[in-house]
N, C-alpha and C positions, 0 to 999 in steps of 0.2 A: 132067364135073363135078369129078373129082379134080384135073384139070389146072388148072382155074380156082382151086380152093382153094390149090393150091401157088403159083400166080402171085400170088394175094392175100397169102399168107403171106410170100413173099419181098419183096413191095412193102412190107408192114407192117414187116418186119425192117429193110429198107434205110432206110425213113423214120425209124424209131426210132433208128437208129445215126447219123443226121446230127447233127453238132455245130452248135449255134446260133452265130450270128456273135459274140454276146457271150461265149459259152464259148470260142470259138476265139481271140478277142482276149485274153481273160484268160490262156489257156494260152500263147499266143505271147509275151505280155509276160513271163510267169514264165520261160519257156524262154530268152528272149533274155537276161534278167537273169542267170539261172543260168550260161548259157554264156559270155557276153561281158562281164559287168561285174564290177568296174570295168575300164574300158579308156581308154587315152589315145587321143583322136580327133585331136588337134592338139598342137602344142607346149604350149599353155596351156589346153587344154580336155579334161576327163575326163568320160566318161559313167559315172554311178554306178548308175542303175537305170532301168527302164521299168516302169510299173504301168498297170493298167486300172481306171478307176473306173466300175463298172457303173451306178451310179445316174445319172450324168451322161453316160455314153458317152464318156468322156474317156481318151485315151492320154496318160499323163503321163511326160515325160522329165525326169530329174534329172541335172544336170551340176554339176561343180565347175570354177571358173576358178582358174588357178594362175599363178605368176610375174607377169609385167608385166600380164597381163589381170585379175589379182585386185585390182580397185579399182572403186569406184563410178563410174558414168558411162561405162565403156569400151564397153559394149554399145550404148548410145545413140550414142556417137561413131562406131562402125562401121556403124550402121544395122542392128543385130541383129534387130529385129522385122521389118523389111522383108526381110532375108535369109531369115528363117524362113518368111515368107509365100511368097516366090518358090520356095524349096526345096519347100515343101508343095504349091504349085500344080503344079510340074513332076514331082512324085513319082508314078511309076506303081505303085510298091510299096504305096502307100496308097490306091489307087483304090477298093477295096471299102469301106474305112472312110469315104472321102470321099462315095462314092455313097450311103451310109447316114447321112450328116450327123453323123458323129462329131466330137468336139472334140479338140484337141491342145494340151496345156499343156506349156510348157518352163520349167523352173526352174533358174536358175543361182546357185549358192552360192559363197561365198568359201572358199578353202582355209584361209586364215589364221584366219577366224572362221566356221565352218560354220553358225552360227545366222543369219548375215547373208545375205539374199537380195539378190543384185546385180541380177537381172532375173527377172521372171516374166510370161509372156505366154500367154494362151489364145487360140487361133485356132479360129473356127467356120466353118461353111459360107459365111458371108458374106465370109470372107477367102480362100477358095480356090475 
């Protein structure tokens, strides 16, 4: 009987220590931002932060476009939305979030005028 009580206690402790997917996502977004942001991803693209919006289950990536990319229409010219869709479809790192129907929002701002959004796209499970 004592053995079963110990097994039950360990099972309870293990279950109570499990982090929910929402908590994990929020933690990983905070840690990524703290460790990696801001960072230059390409000659004209910087990642500023990554946040998790719990109410909508959205991972939100914030970028700044610089140099020759810092102008209206540039993301449309290069097919930016389609590139984001393809990258998300092919991403194995996002599998857990995709399997749970999370949303992914990408916001690109101007370096010259940070209040100006050059492109914002939200991808849902219909897109990946």
